[in-house]
N, C-alpha and C positions, 0 to 999 in steps of 0.2 A: 503493500498499501505506499508507505514511506517513498519508496524508489521511484514509482509509477507517478506519485503527485509532484516531486521534485523535479522529473524529467519534463513533465507537461509545462512546469515553471519558465525553466529554462528553454523550452519551446515557445509558450506565448511572449518571451521577453526578445528573443532573438527575433521572430516572424514580425515582430511591431518595429522593429530598428529601436527600441526603448534601450538605454544605457544601464538599467536597474530598476527598482523596486525601491517605492516610500509606501510606507503603511503606519496605522494608529497601534501604537502600543498601550493597552487600556490598564493592565494588571490581572486579566481574566485569563481563561485556559485555552479559549478561542484564539486570543490575539497573540500569545506565546508559540502556543502551536506552529501558528502560520509564518511565526518570524521564524523560529527553528527551520522551516521546510523553505522559507526563501534565502536563507543564511547558505544552507546548502546550494539551494540553486545557483545562485547569480554571485556567493563569498560575499564577506561581510565590509568589502569596502565600495561593493555596488548597492546596498543595501542601507537606508534611511529610515529610521523608526522615529515616528514624534510622540512624545506625551502632549496630549491635550486636555489637561484637566478645564473642567468649567462648573463651580462651584459642586466639585466634585470629594470624594471621601479622601484624604489624604494617605489612607493606608493602599489606593489602587496606586498612586503614582509611586509608593514605595515598592509595591510588587513589580509595576512594570520595568521601574529603575534593576531592580534584583533580575529580573529575564534578561533587560542588555546588558546587563553586566555578565551575566551567564555566557552570552550569545558572543559576546565580545561584539558587539555592532554600533554602527554610528548611529547617535541618538541626538534628538534636539527637543528641548522645552519651551511650547509655545501656550502659555496659558491662557486662556478664553475666557475666562471668569470676567472680567471688566467691560471685554466688548458684548458679552453677552448680556449682562446688567444693564449697559448703556443702550442696549437694540431694544430692551424690553419697557426701558421708560419713553421710546417715543412710538409706542405700539399701544394700541389697546389692550382692554384687560382681557384675559381668554382663560380657557383651561387649563389645569396643568398640561395634560397632555400636547396643548399645542404649546405652551413654554417648553415643555421638557423636548419636544421634537426639533426645536431651533438648537439646541446643543449637535446633535450629530451631524446637521446640517452645515452648520459652521464648521465643525471639524474635516465635513467633506471638501469644503471651500479652501481651508487650510492647506488638506492634503494635495488637491490638484494645481494649488499655487506653487507647491516644491513640486512637483510633476512637472508644471509646464518649464518651471525655472532650470531642472536638472534634466528633463527628457527622459523622466520615469516613470514606469504604470503606478496607477495605484493600484494595491491589492487588498481584499476586504478579505473579512474574517467569518462570514456568516456561514452557518453549518446547514444540514438539510433541514434539520428538525423545525430550526426559524426559517428558514425561506419557505416551507410548504405551508406553515400556518399566518405568513406575513409579519414574523414577528420580527421586526427591522423596520427604519424609518425610510419611506421613500425619498430619493434624492437626498439620503441622510449617509446611514452606515451601507445603503444599498446601493450609493451610487459611486461605484469602482469599476473598475477597468478588467480585474480577473477575481477569479472566486475558490482557491486553492481546495477548499474542502466542503466547500457548497453540496457535494454528493455522499456526505458523512452524516450520519445520526449524530446527535451527541455522545451517546456511550463509545461509538468510534472514535470519535475524538480524544475523549478519558483515555480509550485505550493507546493512540497513537502517543498522545503526551508523556504517557508510560514510558514507552520505547524510545522520545527523546528524550528524556530525562526532566521535564519539568520538574522546576521546584514542588515537593507533593502539596504543600501547602495553598498552592494555586491550583493544582489540581481540585483538592477538596473545598476549595471558596464558592459560596453559595453566587451563582451566577448575576449577573446584574448589568442593566445597561446604563444604569447611573443616573437614569430620566431624572429622578428626583430622591429627597432622602428617604432610606430605608427601604428604596425599591429593590424585588429581586424577580429575575423573570417567572420564577415558579411560582410565587405570589400574584402577580400580575395577570399571569395566564389562568389560574385555577388548577394546573395541573403537574404533576411531576415530570421531569426530564425522560424518566424510565419508562412511564405511563405514557407518555406523548411518544416517546421513540416505538414504544409496542402496537401505539395504536394505529401510527403512518405507516410501520410498516407493513401491517397487515393490509391495513387500506389501500398502500402502492401495489400492492401487490394479490390483491382481491383474496384476501383469507378470512376465516372466519374471525371476528371480532371474541376477545374474551372479558371483553371490560363490558360497564354497563352502558345502557341504549343513550343514556345523558350524555356522560363522556364522549362516547364517539361521537352522536350528532354535534355537540359541542365544535370537536375537532375539526369535524366535515363543514360546518359554516366557517367555521376560522378559515378552511381551505378554499373554500367556495368565494369568501368575500374579500380574499386579499391576491385573487386572481391579480387585479389591475397591477398590484406590487410587479408580480413576475414577467410582464409584459411591457413593452414599450408602450409609448404614448399611443393612443388610437387615432387612425390617420382616415380623414374624409377623402374618400376615394372618388374620383370625379372622373378619370378614365382606367 
């Protein structure tokens, strides 16, 4: 699995004519795994990881720095907190979700600034579990050039993390998008990743479900409602 993904990343970079990869390092397992794969694919001198806190939990930055130090890759801190706070001041009041989604969109803009500056590809960190139910921000963390682990369920990412020797504390850390204080993926979705992976695996392979109809129907609804996130913008065809 690891070798296949590394080879795929090499091909994407070569075919695009890019000189390297830029990506965000959040302190979570997905970005740690992707950083390790990218380092192996393009080398540490052609990989730039960005720390982009945005009123974030300080522990996340510590964990991200730990991963970058372990991998010995180039890193840069771009603190978006003040930009985010100033942006909200000129916008009308809105829901927590609307405010939270500004964070990954600011990070996307930052990543593409560096990508344009360096002629790098922007590498995303989304996994299959999240992408199938739309658990990502459109034109935020979903706004990337390549997605190396997008065909891996969360449990497969954990297994790969062990193989790549990602620090155990990061592997065991509750996944969070950091959109607001105390937010975790499982709490927001109302289902554990283990349950989600099992339901999606059976759903994708037309197998009999082993969970309650309520949970299965919830995931099917999330899948159907998020189809627009996995497609490009709709085009009004005239010809």
